[in-house]
Structure formats: C-alpha cells, structure tokens
C-alpha positions as CSV (number, residue, x, y, z in Angstrom):
1,M,-5.2,4.1,-18.5
2,T,-5.4,5.7,-21.8
3,D,-3.4,8.9,-22.6
4,E,-4.8,12.3,-24.1
5,L,-4.7,13.4,-27.5
6,E,-3.2,15.7,-26.5
7,S,-0.8,18.5,-28.3
8,S,3.0,16.9,-29.0
9,Q,6.2,18.7,-27.1
10,Q,9.1,19.9,-29.1
11,N,11.7,19.1,-26.8
12,N,12.9,15.2,-25.8
13,E,15.8,15.3,-23.2
14,V,15.4,12.1,-21.5
15,V,16.8,12.6,-18.8
16,D,17.5,15.0,-16.4
17,Y,20.7,13.9,-13.7
18,G,20.4,17.4,-11.4
19,D,16.7,16.0,-10.3
20,I,18.1,12.7,-9.6
21,G,17.6,11.7,-6.1
22,V,19.3,9.7,-3.1
23,D,16.7,7.7,-0.9
24,D,17.2,8.0,2.8
25,D,17.7,4.3,2.7
26,E,20.1,1.6,1.6
27,G,19.6,-1.5,0.3
28,S,21.4,-4.9,2.3
29,D,24.6,-4.4,-0.4
30,G,25.2,-0.8,0.4
31,V,23.1,0.2,-3.7
32,I,21.8,3.6,-3.7
33,V,18.3,3.4,-4.9
34,P,18.0,6.8,-7.5
35,E,15.0,8.4,-8.9
36,L,14.6,10.4,-12.0
37,Q,12.7,12.7,-14.0
38,G,12.6,13.8,-17.8
39,N,10.7,13.9,-21.1
40,L,10.0,11.0,-23.3
41,S,7.9,10.2,-26.3
42,K,4.3,8.0,-25.2
43,W,2.6,6.2,-27.5
44,T,-1.0,7.4,-27.7
45,N,-3.6,6.5,-30.5
46,Y,-2.7,5.6,-34.1
47,I,-4.8,9.3,-34.8
48,H,-2.1,11.6,-32.2
49,G,1.0,8.6,-32.4
50,W,4.2,9.6,-30.0
51,Q,3.7,12.7,-27.6
52,T,6.2,14.4,-25.7
53,R,5.3,13.3,-21.9
54,F,7.4,14.4,-19.1
55,I,7.8,11.7,-16.6
56,V,8.9,11.3,-12.8
57,L,10.2,8.3,-11.2
58,K,9.0,9.0,-7.3
59,D,8.7,6.8,-4.2
60,G,7.8,3.5,-6.6
61,T,5.5,4.9,-8.5
62,L,6.6,6.4,-12.6
63,S,4.0,9.2,-13.4
64,Y,3.7,11.1,-16.2
65,Y,2.1,15.2,-17.0
66,K,1.7,16.6,-20.2
67,S,4.9,18.7,-19.6
68,E,6.7,19.7,-16.5
69,Q,5.1,22.4,-16.4
70,D,1.5,21.2,-15.7
71,S,3.1,18.6,-13.0
72,G,2.1,21.0,-10.2
73,F,-1.4,20.5,-11.5
74,G,-1.4,16.7,-11.2
75,C,-0.5,13.3,-12.8
76,R,-3.0,12.2,-16.1
77,G,-2.0,8.0,-14.4
78,S,0.7,6.4,-13.1
79,I,2.1,2.8,-12.7
80,S,3.6,1.2,-9.4
81,L,7.2,-0.3,-10.2
82,Y,6.0,-3.3,-7.5
83,K,3.8,-4.3,-10.0
84,A,5.5,-3.5,-13.3
85,D,7.5,-5.5,-16.3
86,I,9.9,-3.3,-17.8
87,K,10.9,-4.7,-21.1
88,A,13.5,-3.6,-23.7
89,H,11.8,-3.3,-27.4
90,E,12.9,-6.1,-29.4
91,F,14.0,-4.6,-32.6
92,D,13.6,-0.6,-31.1
93,E,16.9,0.5,-29.9
94,C,15.1,3.4,-28.2
95,R,12.0,1.6,-27.0
96,F,10.9,0.3,-23.6
97,D,7.5,-0.9,-22.5
98,V,6.1,-1.1,-18.4
99,S,3.5,-2.8,-18.2
100,V,0.7,-4.5,-15.6
101,N,-0.5,-7.6,-15.5
102,D,-0.4,-7.0,-20.1
103,C,-3.9,-4.5,-19.1
104,L,-2.3,-1.8,-18.5
105,V,1.1,-0.6,-21.3
106,W,2.6,2.3,-21.3
107,Y,5.0,2.4,-24.5
108,L,7.5,4.7,-24.2
109,R,10.4,5.6,-26.6
110,A,13.8,8.0,-25.4
111,N,15.1,10.3,-27.9
112,H,18.8,8.2,-27.9
113,P,19.5,4.1,-26.9
114,E,22.0,4.9,-24.2
115,E,18.8,7.6,-22.6
116,K,16.8,4.3,-22.8
117,Q,19.2,2.7,-21.2
118,R,19.7,4.4,-18.5
119,W,15.6,4.7,-17.7
120,V,15.5,0.8,-17.9
121,D,18.3,0.1,-15.6
122,V,17.8,2.7,-13.2
123,L,13.8,1.1,-13.6
124,K,15.0,-1.8,-12.8
125,S,17.0,-1.8,-10.3
126,Y,14.6,0.6,-8.5
127,K,11.9,-2.3,-8.1
128,A,14.9,-5.0,-7.5
129,E,16.3,-2.5,-4.7
130,S,12.8,-1.6,-3.5
131,G,12.7,-5.1,-1.1
132,Y,9.7,-6.5,-3.0
133,G,9.5,-9.8,-2.7
134,S,12.9,-10.3,-0.7
135,E,13.7,-10.1,3.1
136,N,15.9,-7.0,2.6
137,S,13.8,-4.9,3.8
138,L,13.4,-6.5,7.2
139,K,17.0,-7.9,7.4
140,R,18.4,-5.0,7.7
141,H,16.9,-4.4,10.8
142,G,19.3,-6.1,13.7
143,S,18.3,-5.1,16.8
144,A,14.9,-5.1,18.3
145,I,14.5,-1.9,18.9
146,S,15.1,-1.3,15.2
147,L,12.1,-4.7,14.8
148,I,9.5,-2.4,17.2
149,S,10.1,1.1,15.0
150,N,9.7,-1.3,11.7
151,T,6.4,-2.9,13.2
152,Q,5.4,0.1,14.2
153,S,5.9,1.7,10.9
154,T,3.5,-1.6,9.1
155,A,1.0,-1.0,11.9
156,S,0.1,2.5,11.6
157,A,0.9,2.4,7.5
158,G,-3.7,3.4,7.2
159,S,-5.2,1.9,4.4
160,F,-4.2,0.5,1.2
161,S,-4.3,3.4,-0.8
162,K,-1.9,5.6,1.6
163,R,0.8,2.3,0.7
164,G,-0.3,1.8,-2.6
165,V,3.6,0.7,-3.5
166,R,3.8,-2.5,-1.2
167,G,2.1,-5.3,-2.7
168,L,0.4,-8.4,-1.6
169,K,4.1,-10.5,-2.6
170,E,5.6,-7.9,-0.8
171,K,4.2,-8.8,2.9
172,L,4.7,-12.2,2.2
173,A,7.8,-12.5,2.1
174,E,8.2,-9.9,5.3
175,I,6.0,-12.7,6.4
176,E,8.3,-15.1,5.6
177,T,11.5,-12.9,6.8
178,F,9.5,-13.4,10.1
179,K,9.0,-16.5,10.7
180,D,12.9,-16.9,9.9
181,I,13.9,-14.9,12.9
182,L,11.3,-17.1,15.2
183,L,12.5,-19.9,14.0
184,Q,16.3,-18.4,14.6
185,Q,15.4,-17.2,18.3
186,V,13.8,-21.2,18.8
187,D,16.6,-22.5,17.4
188,T,18.4,-20.5,20.2
189,L,16.5,-21.6,23.1
190,Q,16.6,-25.6,21.8
191,K,20.7,-24.6,21.9
192,Y,20.9,-22.9,25.4
193,F,19.2,-26.1,26.8
194,D,20.6,-28.3,24.7
195,D,24.4,-27.3,26.2
196,C,22.2,-27.3,30.0
197,A,21.4,-31.1,29.2
198,D,24.7,-31.8,27.7
199,N,26.8,-30.7,31.2
200,V,24.6,-32.4,33.1
201,K,25.3,-35.7,31.2
202,N,28.6,-35.5,31.4
203,L,28.6,-34.4,35.2
204,Q,26.7,-37.9,35.3
205,N,29.2,-39.4,33.6
206,K,31.7,-38.6,35.8
207,G,30.2,-39.2,39.2
208,R,29.4,-35.9,40.6
209,I,25.8,-36.8,40.4
210,S,23.8,-39.3,41.5
211,N,20.1,-40.1,41.0
212,D,19.1,-38.9,44.9
213,K,22.0,-36.3,45.5
214,V,23.7,-33.5,43.7
215,D,27.4,-33.5,45.1
216,D,30.0,-30.6,44.7
217,I,27.7,-29.6,41.2
218,T,30.5,-27.7,39.4
219,F,27.7,-26.4,36.5
220,D,26.7,-22.3,36.2
221,P,24.0,-22.1,33.4
222,A,24.0,-18.6,34.6
223,E,27.2,-18.4,32.5
224,Q,26.4,-19.5,30.0
225,A,22.8,-17.7,29.9
226,I,20.9,-15.7,27.3
227,D,19.6,-12.6,27.5
228,F,15.8,-13.9,28.1
229,K,14.5,-10.4,27.9
230,G,16.1,-9.2,24.9
231,E,14.7,-12.4,23.2
232,A,11.5,-11.7,24.9
233,I,11.1,-8.3,23.5
234,T,12.3,-9.2,19.8
235,F,9.4,-12.5,20.2
236,K,7.2,-9.9,21.1
237,A,8.0,-7.1,18.5
238,T,8.3,-10.1,15.5
239,S,5.0,-11.5,16.6
240,E,3.2,-8.1,16.6
241,G,4.7,-7.6,13.3
242,V,3.5,-10.8,12.1
243,I,0.2,-9.7,13.0
244,A,0.1,-6.0,11.7
245,T,1.4,-7.3,7.9
246,L,-1.6,-10.0,8.1
247,Q,-4.1,-7.8,8.7
248,H,-2.0,-5.8,6.4
249,C,-2.6,-8.7,3.4
250,V,-6.4,-8.6,4.4
251,D,-7.1,-5.7,3.4
252,L,-5.2,-5.9,0.7
253,M,-7.4,-8.8,-0.5
254,V,-10.4,-7.1,0.5
255,Q,-9.2,-3.6,-1.9
256,R,-8.6,-5.9,-4.6
257,E,-12.2,-8.2,-3.9
258,D,-13.5,-4.7,-4.7
259,A,-11.7,-3.4,-7.5
260,W,-12.9,-6.7,-8.6
261,R,-16.5,-6.6,-7.7
262,K,-16.3,-2.9,-9.3
263,R,-14.8,-4.5,-12.4
264,W,-17.6,-7.1,-12.5
265,E,-20.4,-4.5,-12.1
266,K,-19.0,-1.9,-14.3
267,E,-19.0,-5.3,-17.3
268,M,-22.7,-5.9,-16.6
269,E,-23.6,-2.6,-16.7
270,K,-21.9,-2.2,-20.2
271,R,-23.4,-5.7,-21.2
272,R,-26.9,-5.0,-20.0
273,K,-26.7,-1.1,-22.4
274,L,-25.5,-3.3,-24.9
275,Q,-28.4,-6.0,-25.0
276,E,-30.5,-2.8,-24.7
277,F,-28.9,-1.2,-27.8
278,C,-29.1,-4.2,-30.0
279,R,-32.8,-5.0,-29.0
280,S,-34.0,-1.8,-29.8
281,L,-31.7,-2.0,-33.2
282,K,-33.9,-5.3,-34.0
283,E,-36.9,-4.0,-33.0
284,Q,-36.1,-0.8,-35.7
285,V,-35.3,-3.5,-38.5
286,T,-38.7,-4.9,-37.9
287,L,-40.1,-2.2,-37.8
288,N,-38.8,-1.5,-41.2
289,G,-39.6,-4.1,-42.9
290,G,-37.2,-6.9,-42.1
291,I,-33.7,-7.8,-43.0
292,S,-35.2,-7.4,-47.0
293,G,-37.3,-4.3,-46.6
294,R,-36.0,-1.0,-47.2
295,P,-36.0,1.8,-45.6
296,R,-32.6,0.2,-43.4
297,V,-31.1,1.6,-40.0
298,V,-27.9,2.7,-40.6
299,I,-25.3,3.4,-38.3
300,H,-22.8,5.8,-38.9
301,G,-19.0,5.6,-38.1
302,G,-18.4,10.1,-38.3
303,P,-18.9,12.8,-35.6
304,D,-22.0,11.1,-34.3
305,Y,-20.9,7.7,-33.2
306,E,-16.9,9.6,-32.5
307,E,-19.6,12.4,-30.0
308,G,-22.4,10.9,-29.1
309,P,-23.4,9.0,-25.7
310,H,-22.0,5.5,-26.7
311,S,-18.8,6.7,-27.9
312,A,-16.3,4.2,-26.7
313,L,-14.5,7.5,-25.7
314,C,-14.3,7.9,-21.9
315,D,-14.9,11.7,-20.3
316,E,-10.7,11.8,-19.0
317,E,-9.9,10.5,-23.3
318,F,-12.8,12.9,-24.6
319,Y,-11.4,15.8,-22.9
320,D,-7.4,14.8,-23.4
321,A,-8.8,15.1,-27.5
322,M,-10.9,18.1,-26.6
323,E,-7.7,20.0,-25.0
324,T,-5.4,18.7,-27.9
325,G,-7.6,20.5,-30.7
326,L,-7.8,23.4,-27.9
327,D,-4.4,23.4,-28.0
328,K,-3.4,23.8,-31.1
329,I,-5.9,26.3,-32.4
330,D,-3.9,28.3,-29.6
331,E,-1.1,27.6,-32.0
332,E,-2.0,28.6,-35.0
333,N,-3.5,32.3,-33.3
334,E,-0.5,33.1,-32.4
335,I,1.5,32.2,-35.5
336,K,-1.6,34.3,-37.4
337,D,-0.6,37.1,-38.4
338,R,-3.5,39.8,-36.7
339,L,-3.0,42.4,-39.2
340,K,-4.1,40.4,-42.4
341,Q,-8.2,40.6,-41.6
342,K,-10.2,37.8,-43.4
343,S,-12.3,39.8,-46.2
344,V,-16.2,39.6,-45.3
345,V,-18.9,40.3,-48.3
346,I,-21.5,42.0,-46.8
347,P,-25.2,42.0,-48.4
348,T,-27.0,45.4,-49.6
349,T,-28.5,47.0,-46.9
350,P,-32.3,46.8,-47.7
351,T,-34.6,49.9,-47.9
352,T,-36.6,48.9,-45.6
353,P,-36.8,50.3,-42.5
354,A,-35.3,47.7,-39.4
355,I,-38.2,48.1,-38.0
356,K,-40.4,46.5,-39.9
357,H,-38.4,43.2,-40.7
358,R,-39.8,39.6,-39.8
359,L,-37.6,39.3,-36.4
360,W,-37.1,43.3,-35.5
361,P,-40.0,42.2,-32.1
362,E,-37.6,39.4,-31.3
363,I,-34.5,41.4,-31.3
364,N,-35.9,44.1,-29.9
365,R,-37.7,41.4,-27.0
366,I,-34.9,39.9,-26.1
367,T,-31.5,42.6,-26.7
368,L,-33.8,44.2,-23.3
369,E,-33.7,41.1,-21.9
370,Q,-30.0,40.9,-21.8
371,L,-29.5,44.1,-20.5
372,H,-31.5,43.9,-17.1
373,Y,-30.1,40.7,-16.7
374,A,-26.3,41.8,-17.5
375,R,-27.0,45.6,-15.0
376,L,-28.7,43.0,-12.0
377,G,-25.7,41.8,-9.5
378,V,-24.6,38.0,-8.8
379,G,-26.4,38.2,-5.4
380,A,-29.4,37.0,-7.0
381,G,-29.5,33.4,-7.8
382,S,-26.9,30.5,-7.2
383,W,-24.1,32.0,-8.6
384,Q,-20.7,30.4,-8.9
385,L,-17.1,32.2,-8.7
386,F,-14.9,29.9,-11.0
387,A,-12.3,32.0,-12.6
388,E,-10.7,35.4,-11.1
389,D,-7.6,37.5,-13.0
390,G,-7.3,41.2,-11.9
391,D,-10.1,42.9,-12.4
392,M,-12.1,40.2,-14.1
393,R,-14.1,37.8,-12.2
394,M,-15.9,35.1,-13.6
395,Y,-19.8,33.4,-12.6
396,R,-21.7,30.6,-14.2
397,R,-24.3,28.3,-12.6
398,E,-24.5,24.6,-13.6
399,E,-28.0,24.1,-15.5
400,E,-29.0,21.1,-17.7
401,A,-31.4,21.2,-20.5
402,N,-32.9,17.5,-21.9
403,G,-29.1,15.9,-20.7
404,L,-26.5,18.8,-22.4
405,V,-24.6,21.6,-20.2
406,V,-26.2,25.1,-21.2
407,D,-24.7,26.6,-17.9
408,P,-25.2,30.5,-17.8
409,L,-22.1,32.7,-17.7
410,K,-21.2,36.6,-16.2
411,A,-18.5,37.7,-16.4
412,C,-17.2,41.5,-15.2
413,H,-13.8,43.3,-16.3
414,V,-12.4,46.2,-16.3
415,V,-10.3,47.7,-19.3
416,K,-8.0,50.5,-19.8
417,G,-7.9,52.5,-23.2
418,V,-11.2,51.7,-24.8
419,T,-14.2,53.3,-24.8
420,G,-17.7,51.7,-24.4
421,H,-18.4,51.9,-28.4
422,E,-14.9,50.5,-29.5
423,V,-15.6,48.0,-27.7
424,C,-18.8,47.2,-28.8
425,K,-18.4,48.0,-32.4
426,I,-15.5,45.3,-32.2
427,F,-17.4,42.4,-30.9
428,F,-20.4,43.0,-33.6
429,S,-18.3,44.1,-36.5
430,P,-17.7,40.9,-38.7
431,E,-14.7,42.2,-40.6
432,Y,-13.4,41.8,-36.2
433,R,-14.3,38.6,-35.8
434,S,-11.5,36.3,-37.5
435,G,-9.2,38.8,-34.9
436,W,-10.4,37.8,-31.9
437,E,-12.7,34.6,-32.1
438,A,-10.2,31.7,-31.9
439,T,-12.6,28.8,-33.5
440,L,-14.0,30.1,-36.0
441,E,-12.9,28.5,-39.3
442,D,-15.5,30.4,-41.8
443,M,-18.6,33.5,-41.5
444,T,-20.9,34.8,-43.9
445,V,-23.2,37.3,-43.6
446,I,-26.3,36.2,-44.4
447,E,-28.8,39.0,-44.1
448,N,-27.7,43.0,-44.1
449,I,-31.0,43.8,-41.5
450,S,-29.3,47.2,-40.7
451,K,-26.8,48.8,-40.6
452,D,-26.2,47.6,-36.8
453,T,-28.3,44.8,-36.6
454,L,-26.7,41.4,-39.0
455,V,-27.7,38.0,-39.9
456,F,-24.1,35.4,-39.4
457,L,-23.8,31.9,-40.5
458,Q,-19.9,30.9,-38.4
459,T,-18.7,27.7,-38.9
460,H,-16.1,26.9,-35.6
461,K,-13.0,24.5,-36.2
462,R,-13.9,20.5,-35.2
463,I,-12.4,19.6,-31.7
464,W,-11.6,16.0,-32.3
465,P,-14.0,13.7,-30.5
466,A,-16.7,16.3,-30.8
467,S,-18.9,17.1,-34.2
468,Q,-17.7,20.3,-36.1
469,R,-20.0,23.0,-34.4
470,D,-21.6,25.7,-36.8
471,A,-24.2,28.7,-35.5
472,L,-27.0,30.8,-37.0
473,F,-27.5,33.8,-35.3
474,W,-29.5,38.0,-35.5
475,S,-26.2,40.2,-34.3
476,H,-27.6,43.7,-32.8
477,M,-25.9,46.9,-31.6
478,R,-27.5,50.3,-30.1
479,K,-26.5,52.5,-27.4
480,V,-28.8,52.5,-24.3
481,P,-31.1,55.6,-24.1
482,D,-30.9,57.1,-20.4
483,A,-27.9,55.9,-19.2
484,Q,-23.9,56.9,-19.4
485,D,-22.2,55.8,-22.2
486,L,-23.4,52.9,-22.3
487,W,-23.6,50.2,-24.8
488,I,-25.0,46.8,-26.0
489,A,-23.5,44.3,-28.5
490,C,-26.7,41.1,-28.3
491,N,-25.7,37.4,-30.8
492,H,-29.2,35.4,-30.1
493,S,-29.7,32.2,-32.4
494,T,-32.2,32.3,-35.1
495,E,-33.1,30.7,-38.2
496,H,-33.1,30.3,-41.4
497,A,-35.2,28.5,-44.7
498,D,-31.5,28.2,-46.5
499,Y,-29.5,27.1,-43.8
500,P,-31.4,24.1,-41.9
501,P,-29.8,22.8,-38.6
502,N,-27.8,19.4,-38.4
503,A,-28.3,19.3,-42.4
504,G,-24.8,18.7,-43.1
505,K,-21.3,17.3,-41.1
506,C,-22.4,20.2,-38.5
507,V,-24.0,20.1,-36.0
508,R,-25.8,23.2,-34.6
509,V,-25.0,25.4,-31.5
510,Y,-28.3,27.4,-30.3
511,L,-27.0,30.4,-28.4
512,T,-27.6,33.7,-26.4
513,V,-24.6,36.0,-25.4
514,C,-24.4,39.7,-24.6
515,L,-22.1,42.4,-24.2
516,V,-22.7,45.5,-22.1
517,C,-19.7,48.9,-22.2
518,Q,-20.1,51.5,-20.2
519,T,-17.4,54.3,-20.3
520,L,-16.1,55.9,-17.5
521,I,-13.8,59.1,-17.3
522,D,-11.0,59.3,-14.9
523,P,-10.9,62.6,-13.8
524,P,-13.9,63.4,-15.4
525,K,-13.4,66.5,-18.3
526,Q,-15.2,68.2,-20.0
527,N,-13.7,70.8,-22.4
528,E,-10.0,69.4,-22.1
529,L,-8.8,67.0,-24.4
530,I,-9.2,63.6,-23.3
531,K,-6.6,61.1,-23.6
532,R,-7.3,56.8,-23.4
533,E,-5.2,56.9,-20.4
534,D,-8.2,59.0,-18.9
535,I,-11.2,56.1,-20.2
536,T,-11.8,52.6,-18.5
537,C,-14.4,50.6,-19.8
538,K,-16.9,48.0,-17.4
539,I,-17.7,45.6,-19.2
540,T,-20.0,43.0,-18.8
541,Y,-20.3,39.6,-20.5
542,C,-23.4,37.1,-20.3
543,S,-24.4,33.7,-22.1
544,V,-25.9,30.8,-22.4
545,V,-24.2,28.2,-24.8
546,N,-26.0,25.3,-25.8
547,P,-24.2,22.5,-27.6
548,G,-26.3,21.1,-29.8
549,G,-25.4,17.6,-29.2
550,W,-23.6,15.5,-26.3
551,A,-20.5,15.3,-25.5
552,P,-19.8,14.7,-21.7
553,A,-21.1,17.0,-18.7
554,S,-17.4,17.0,-17.0
555,V,-15.2,17.3,-20.1
556,L,-17.6,20.7,-21.2
557,R,-17.1,22.4,-17.6
558,A,-13.3,21.7,-17.4
559,V,-13.0,22.9,-21.0
560,Y,-15.7,26.0,-20.1
561,K,-14.1,26.2,-16.8
562,R,-10.1,26.9,-19.4
563,E,-11.4,28.6,-22.2
564,Y,-13.5,31.2,-20.9
565,P,-11.4,33.4,-19.1
566,K,-8.9,32.7,-21.8
567,F,-11.4,33.9,-24.5
568,L,-11.9,37.3,-22.5
569,K,-8.4,37.9,-22.2
570,R,-7.5,38.0,-25.7
571,F,-11.0,39.5,-26.9
572,T,-9.8,43.0,-24.9
573,N,-6.4,43.0,-25.3
574,F,-7.2,42.7,-29.5
575,C,-9.7,45.3,-28.8
576,I,-6.9,47.8,-26.5
577,D,-4.3,46.7,-30.1
578,Q,-6.7,48.0,-32.5
579,C,-7.7,50.9,-30.9
580,K,-4.8,52.5,-29.2
581,D,-3.4,54.0,-32.5
582,K,-6.6,55.3,-33.5
583,P,-9.1,58.5,-32.8
584,I,-10.9,57.7,-29.6
585,V,-14.7,57.2,-30.2
586,F,-17.5,57.8,-27.9
C-alpha cells in the first residue's frame, strides 16, 4: 500500500521492549517467538520523504499507524510476514526493507543501526520459527489427541480472510507432514507383519510346524502386538487433517484466482478509460486544426491534473495527503499568536443606502430563507447525526450536485459567557476572521455596502493534492425583529466583474452559510447586574458548500466529518476568549 502524506512525528524511538510479548507456543527448538512495536521512519513519497510511523508486529502481521495514539482507529496498512522478504539495506546501516513479490515494498528506517538490527533479527526469526514452509507446527503434536485437536482447529479455521497469515506454501508443508505420519504408520504395521512372518519361518525350519499340522506352537503374536486402536485413531485424524488441509488449499487458490480476476478487471477498466481519453484528445486535436493547427490542446500538469478525476492518486492517498495539510495548518495555528491580528483595510462606506444596492434584494431574501431553515428542527428531512460532543450536535445530509459533494450541514451548540450579538459580530467582522478561520491565507474586503454588509474575497491555504481555493461572497448581519435577542449572520457566494471565478491558480468555492444566535439569561434578571456566568448563547450553524472542483466524494465526507466539529469548537472558544474581559454587549 502507498503510505499517506501525513505530518511527521518527531519521536523516533524504535523498539519499546516493555511491549514485547511471548507466544503461547514455542518452536520445536524451544525458541520464543516475540512480538514488538515501536516508532520507525517510513518512506512515503518524494514530496514528504521519511515520516515517523508506529509499527506493530502481531500474529505474523506487520502493521503501521500514523502514531501510537491513532492505533485504536485501525491500521493504515499491513504485510503478512509469512509472504514477506526482510532485507537490510546494502549501504544505509539504519534502513531495512519489507517486500512481498516486489509489488508491495515498505522502506523502513531506524534511528540507530542497533535498533535496525533488532527489528531485522526479530522479523526474520518470527518468520523462521512460525512454521512457514516447515514441519515444526505439526511435528510438535506427538499424540493422537493432539493431532485430533490440531485437525479440528485447522478444519474450523474459517475463510481465507480469517486466516490470512497462513499461505499456500504452509498448507503444502502440512500435507507433507501428514504424509510422513501416514508412512510411519504403514512402516509400523509392515514391521509387525514381517516379524510375524519371520517367526513362523524360523519355527518351520526347526520342524515344529508342518504343512498339514501345527504342533506345539510357542509363538504368540499378542506378545508383540501394537496398539491397533491408537493407530486407527491416529490414522483417522491424519486423514481428516489431509482432507481439511486440501480444502484450505482449494480455498486459497480460489481466493487467489478471485484476486487476480479483480485485478484483471480493474486493469481492463483502466485500459478502457485510457483509450477513451486518448480518443477524445485525438478528436480535439483534429477539430482544432490537426498537428500543425492552432490552438492545440494543452494538458497542464498543475492543480487540475493532481485533483481531477484522472488523478493517479487513489482515494486513500488523496485523503492522507489532505489530512497532512490540515494537520500542518493546525500546528501553525497553535503556534500563532492570536492576539496579533492582521489589519484589514475596509473601503469607505458609500453614501447610498444599502437598500438601494444591486445585491440588496438577494441579501434580504437569502438571509430570511436561511433564518427560516435554521429555526426548523432536524426532524424534517433525512438528517444524520455524525458528531456529538457535550452540548454540540452536528447533522448532515448526503447530497451531490454535478458529481460534487455538497452535503448540507446543520449544527446546534450551546456556549456560556457570550451573547448572540457578540458571537455574530465576531463571525461577521473581518478583523477577527483570521483568528478563528484556520485555513485562511488572505482576505480582502472588496466592497463596503454598509456597516453590517460587506463583500469578501478570501483565499484559503492550499491542501495538497487539492487545488487552492478562493471564495467571493457577501456577508450580512442583523438583529431579528419580533424575537427575543436573536441575531443572524449570513454569507452567500456572489459575483464581481473585477474578480471572475477560476481565472488564476485558485478554484472558486460556492457557499451559503448562516449563524443564528440567541441569548438566554438564567436566572432571568431585569434591573440587577448581569454577569457573564449568567449568560448562555444558543447557536445554530447551517452551511452548504460546493467545493467547485473535483475531489473524491469519500475523501470530502471524511474531511468534513473531521473538520466541522473542530471548526465549531475552535470558533466558540475564540469567541469566549475575546469577550471574557470585555463589557457585555447585548
């Protein structure tokens, strides 16, 4: 599997021998098979190079995780040591490679040569003592009872997926061992009958047995008899073992045949798509004047090539790459001093009233629509709860437009110590935006319609391999009349002649976002002094975002599921920090 483009961890401790375990079984030579885990550097690609990963050896399988803290969320890749080749690097004394048939290779690197050697020795010894390609695993069962239980465990092993660590070679070795056991039984029986024949022959030579009569026979076969019942049990168990192992071999071959068939079908599908793509390019070149004509079709190796539907990255690589970028942005935001906000230049407010502006009908209509949707409950519609943390609940619906994921989102949250007016003001005001919007790279207020209505152009940080995004939208804030201390801030994409979409390196994002906040005072007070601990703000956040460019649907949904809860918590915590030492604004 291809690793991830994830952010690097700094701890390169390789082996934690406090976690070394011991198998319940030992090899025929009494060698204990160890299991270990620790941090190693793993090569990802030429962009991100070596990244620290948490490596675990368990049950014959080598797995890796992004970090030890993430080991409970499932591994990012695994290799069965029964099929793997472990090889130390010829020149790099800290590096070793684990490969399977040259089609799957992990390049791993320890911090010190001694640590690398420990890993190599343990992996090689684990493979050697596991019984793969040898008879150790069956020859340790000496009695018929052990053989029967071993046969039963083999027969009940289940499907190939449950016994992935056992390969076809190992099963063939088991059949070889069963053959040896059967041959030993035949030899035992043959020796017994040979002894009987020899004894009779000796008696005939002494004249004690004639052709017609046997006189005074002193030979008693019972004295040299073997345990026929035990041999029969062993023979039966061995035969069952052969049958079960042959069935397992058939299953393995069927699984391998299915795997190769799927790979062949996938390759044929790739070939078909490539042929169609080449055919379409040829037609475009012909329509544009042939080889010597102008203009020619130009294929850019830029952002669209990396992000588009013909990208060479699979969904897993795409998600890993985006996760890396998001992690780096989080690290930058932790270091950044939030008190030093970037100064924002706001154009002078025009003398024309906002109600006469060309965008005002749309602003008023969209704001009232979003207010209506925000006040509706989640009972109507197929909303799915996808995140829950304390008082925060986040819901979404799976929707696509022109093949792009535009899942509507609705979040409900309750925070203490701030008013609805303060929260909406921070969400609307450009001077606060760089403090809570983690992916923001640049922001410009291109039009000041009124003190509560602005037009923004925002550029967001690029998260490789996705293209860089920008957004052009108006933002409006108002107090809702005929409601108890209810405020709304609404953002909606718009157009501007001086800033056309997708004209430069950025892909334009289209969005509709609203934040509805209501202030509650508990216990209710009128003329008494209200403190911040008496204030609770009920927040409803709704958004529909069209990414504007292609990205795998599974990747976008995974990113949304991870990032939206983080965004809402980051934003509300920022509001609390900004307001805690200031006078209350209702």
